C-alpha positions in Angstrom: -27.7 -18.4 41.0 -24.5 -19.3 39.3 -24.4 -19.5 35.5 -22.1 -22.3 34.2 -21.3 -22.6 30.6 -20.2 -26.1 29.5 -19.0 -26.5 25.9 -19.4 -30.1 24.8 -18.3 -32.2 21.8 -20.0 -35.5 22.7 -16.7 -37.3 23.1 -16.2 -39.8 25.9 -14.7 -37.0 28.0 -17.9 -35.0 28.0 -19.4 -37.0 30.9 -16.4 -36.2 33.1 -16.7 -32.5 32.3 -20.4 -32.5 33.1 -19.7 -34.2 36.4 -17.5 -31.3 37.5 -20.1 -28.7 36.3 -22.9 -30.5 38.2 -20.8 -30.6 41.4 -20.1 -26.9 41.1 -23.8 -26.1 40.5 -25.1 -28.3 43.3 -23.0 -26.5 45.9 -25.0 -23.3 45.8 -27.6 -23.8 43.0 -27.2 -22.6 39.5 -27.9 -23.0 35.8 -25.8 -25.2 33.5 -25.9 -24.2 29.9 -24.7 -27.0 27.7 -23.3 -25.5 24.5 -22.3 -27.2 21.2 -21.2 -25.5 18.0 -21.1 -27.7 14.9 -19.2 -26.8 11.7 -21.9 -25.4 9.4 -20.1 -25.3 6.1 -18.8 -28.2 4.1 -17.4 -28.0 0.6 -17.3 -31.1 -1.5 -16.8 -30.5 -5.2 -16.5 -33.3 -7.8 -15.7 -32.9 -11.4 -17.3 -36.2 -12.1 -20.7 -34.4 -12.0 -21.9 -31.9 -14.5 -22.6 -28.5 -12.9 -20.5 -29.6 -10.0 -21.0 -26.3 -8.1 -24.8 -26.8 -7.9 -24.3 -30.5 -6.9 -21.9 -29.5 -4.2 -24.2 -26.9 -2.8 -27.1 -29.3 -2.7 -24.9 -31.9 -1.0 -23.7 -29.3 1.5 -27.3 -28.3 2.4 -28.3 -31.9 3.0 -25.2 -32.6 5.0 -25.7 -29.6 7.2 -29.3 -30.6 7.9 -28.1 -34.0 8.9 -25.3 -32.7 11.1 -27.6 -30.2 12.8 -30.2 -32.8 13.6 -27.7 -35.3 14.9 -26.1 -32.6 17.1 -29.6 -31.5 18.3 -30.4 -35.0 19.3 -27.1 -35.6 21.1 -27.5 -32.3 23.0 -31.0 -33.1 24.1 -30.0 -36.6 25.1 -27.2 -35.2 27.2 -29.5 -32.7 28.9 -32.0 -35.4 29.7 -29.3 -37.6 31.2 -28.1 -34.8 33.5 -31.6 -34.0 34.5 -32.2 -37.7 35.4 -29.0 -37.7 37.4 -30.2 -34.7 39.4 -33.7 -36.2 40.0 -32.2 -39.5 41.1 -30.2 -37.5 43.7 -33.2 -35.4 44.7 -31.4 -32.2 43.6 -33.8 -29.4 42.8 -31.5 -26.3 42.8 -29.9 -26.9 39.5 -31.4 -26.0 36.1 -30.1 -27.6 32.8 -30.6 -25.8 29.5 -28.8 -26.1 26.2 -27.8 -23.9 23.2 -26.9 -25.3 19.7 -25.4 -23.2 17.0 -23.5 -23.5 13.8 -20.1 -22.0 13.3 -16.4 -22.3 14.2 -16.4 -23.7 17.8 -13.8 -21.5 19.3 -15.5 -18.3 17.9 -18.9 -19.4 19.0 -17.8 -20.3 22.6 -16.3 -16.8 22.9 -19.4 -15.3 21.5 -21.8 -17.0 23.9 -19.5 -16.3 26.8 -19.9 -12.6 26.0 -23.7 -12.7 25.7 -24.5 -15.3 28.3 -22.0 -13.8 30.8 -21.3 -17.0 32.7 -19.7 -17.1 36.2 -17.5 -19.9 35.1 -16.7 -22.0 31.9 -16.1 -25.7 32.5 -14.5 -27.4 29.5 -12.4 -30.4 28.7 -8.8 -30.4 27.5 -9.3 -33.3 25.1 -11.7 -33.7 22.3 -12.8 -36.5 20.0 -10.0 -38.8 18.8 -8.2 -38.1 22.1 -6.7 -35.0 20.6 -5.4 -32.4 23.0 -7.4 -29.4 22.0 -5.5 -27.2 24.4 -2.6 -27.1 22.0 -5.0 -26.0 19.2 -7.3 -23.1 18.5 -10.4 -23.9 20.6 -9.1 -23.8 24.2 -6.4 -21.2 23.5 -8.9 -18.8 22.1 -11.4 -19.3 24.9 -8.7 -18.7 27.5 -7.4 -15.7 25.8 -10.7 -14.0 25.4 -13.1 -15.1 28.1 -13.3 -12.6 31.1 -14.7 -15.1 33.5 -13.3 -18.0 35.5 -12.4 -21.2 33.5 -12.0 -24.7 34.8 -10.2 -27.0 32.4 -10.8 -30.7 33.0 -8.2 -33.2 31.7 -9.4 -36.5 30.2 -8.0 -38.5 33.2 -9.5 -36.2 35.9 -11.6 -37.7 38.7 -13.9 -35.5 40.7 -13.0 -35.8 44.5 -14.0 -32.3 45.7 -12.0 -29.2 46.0 -10.5 -29.7 49.4 -6.8 -29.0 48.5 -5.9 -26.4 45.9 -2.4 -25.7 44.7 -1.5 -22.1 43.9 1.8 -22.1 42.0 3.6 -18.7 42.5 6.7 -17.1 41.0 6.7 -14.9 44.1 5.7 -11.8 42.1 4.3 -8.6 43.7 0.7 -9.5 42.9 0.5 -12.6 45.1 -1.1 -10.9 48.1 -4.0 -9.5 46.0 -4.3 -12.6 43.9 -4.5 -14.9 46.9 -7.2 -12.6 48.5 -9.1 -12.8 45.2 -8.9 -16.5 45.2 -10.3 -16.7 48.7 -13.2 -14.5 47.7 -14.0 -16.7 44.7 -13.9 -20.0 46.6 -15.7 -18.9 49.8 -18.3 -21.6 49.2 -15.8 -24.4 49.1 -13.2 -23.1 51.6 -10.3 -25.3 50.4 -6.9 -25.4 51.9 -4.7 -23.4 49.5 -1.1 -24.6 49.1 0.9 -21.6 47.9 4.0 -23.3 46.4 7.1 -22.0 44.8 9.4 -24.3 42.9 13.1 -23.2 43.4 14.9 -24.3 40.2 17.5 -21.5 40.1 19.2 -22.2 43.5 18.2 -18.8 44.8 16.8 -20.1 48.0 17.7 -17.1 50.2 15.6 -14.7 48.1 12.7 -17.1 47.7 12.5 -17.8 51.5 12.5 -14.0 52.1 9.7 -13.4 49.7 7.7 -16.3 51.0 8.2 -15.2 54.6 6.6 -11.9 53.7 3.5 -13.6 52.4 3.4 -15.7 55.6 3.3 -12.5 57.7 0.6 -11.0 55.5 -1.6 -14.1 55.7 -0.9 -14.9 59.4 -4.6 -15.3 60.3 -5.3 -17.6 57.4 -2.3 -19.8 58.3 -3.6 -20.1 61.9 -7.0 -21.1 60.6 -5.4 -23.9 58.5 -6.5 -22.3 55.2 -3.1 -21.5 53.8 0.1 -23.5 53.5 3.3 -21.9 52.2 6.3 -23.8 50.9 9.4 -23.4 48.8 10.5 -26.6 47.1 13.9 -27.3 45.7 13.6 -29.3 42.5 15.4 -29.6 39.2 12.4 -28.7 37.1 9.1 -26.9 37.6 6.7 -29.6 36.4 8.5 -32.4 38.3 8.3 -30.3 41.5 4.6 -29.6 41.0 3.7 -33.2 40.2 5.6 -34.5 43.2 3.8 -32.1 45.6 0.5 -32.9 44.0 0.9 -36.6 44.5 2.3 -36.3 48.1 -0.5 -33.9 49.3 -3.6 -35.1 47.5 -4.1 -31.9 45.5 -7.5 -31.8 43.9 -7.1 -28.7 41.7 -4.4 -26.4 40.5 -5.1 -22.6 40.3 -3.6 -20.1 37.9 -4.2 -16.3 38.0 -5.4 -14.8 34.8 -3.6 -11.4 34.3 -5.0 -9.9 31.2 -1.6 -8.7 29.6 1.2 -10.6 31.3 -0.8 -13.8 31.3 -1.6 -13.6 27.6 2.0 -12.8 26.7 3.3 -15.9 28.5 0.5 -18.5 28.3 1.2 -19.9 24.9 5.0 -19.7 25.0 7.2 -22.2 26.6 6.7 -21.3 30.3 5.4 -22.8 33.5 1.8 -22.0 32.9 1.9 -23.9 29.6 3.5 -26.9 31.3 0.7 -27.1 33.9 -2.0 -26.8 31.3 -0.5 -29.3 28.9 0.8 -32.0 31.2 -1.2 -32.1 34.4 -3.9 -34.6 35.0 -5.3 -32.4 37.6 -8.0 -29.8 36.7 -6.7 -26.3 36.2 -8.7 -23.4 37.6 -7.9 -20.1 35.8 -9.3 -17.1 37.7 -9.2 -13.3 37.1 -6.6 -11.3 39.0 -5.7 -7.7 38.7 -6.8 -6.3 35.4 -3.6 -4.8 33.9 
């Protein structure tokens, strides 16, 4: 049984994120754990009241009770809605549960990921107010610290299956092992993986040579129609990726999660950051070699 952790914030985007989690769970059965962390500390002091500290503490306690009860109701309503969806589809191999806690959301998501040990975390890349949380603390901390697979779902994403997956490569030495790992993780879905390199430095001869080596290594997968290799000449990385995505009906973009090199580059101005920030296609971050 797969364990799927789904952090939620009850924004309009939550329903889309849950749709992706449900489809993953329905494929082979599994447990979806909805998770919400609410801020459990509010400080409101007012000099207009005598003994303002005591007044603030009382107000904070009342406020926290209200916040927790509202979050508890929202979380239970969301669970009920998903259970009803499954019942209407006559799906019986998926279990829905939830966990509610107080604390700083990014810290609590990392904590439950360590204790619950999910197979995958499915989370949105936008929160309430249409704010892109990927540029803030929440998603960045989860991506940096979680040891499992992560699927980030943009606000405009539409679930259409995982038939075509794009693997963007810089033609590094790890590609052979990373692609084999990707096949292992996606054995249930069996997508066509498009291994794409965007040539923006006009070094086509070197790029073709490295790509040809990969083609030889994965000759059987190519014959089976499971792998496509291509070097694309384009003036910028993101533009090349977006063009290929649109022309080839790509459902999901995959990025390998190398523990050290990945963390060094993820939140600097690089290609991985561009994909995460600007793509409307879900991004699947999977563990590669542990460096």
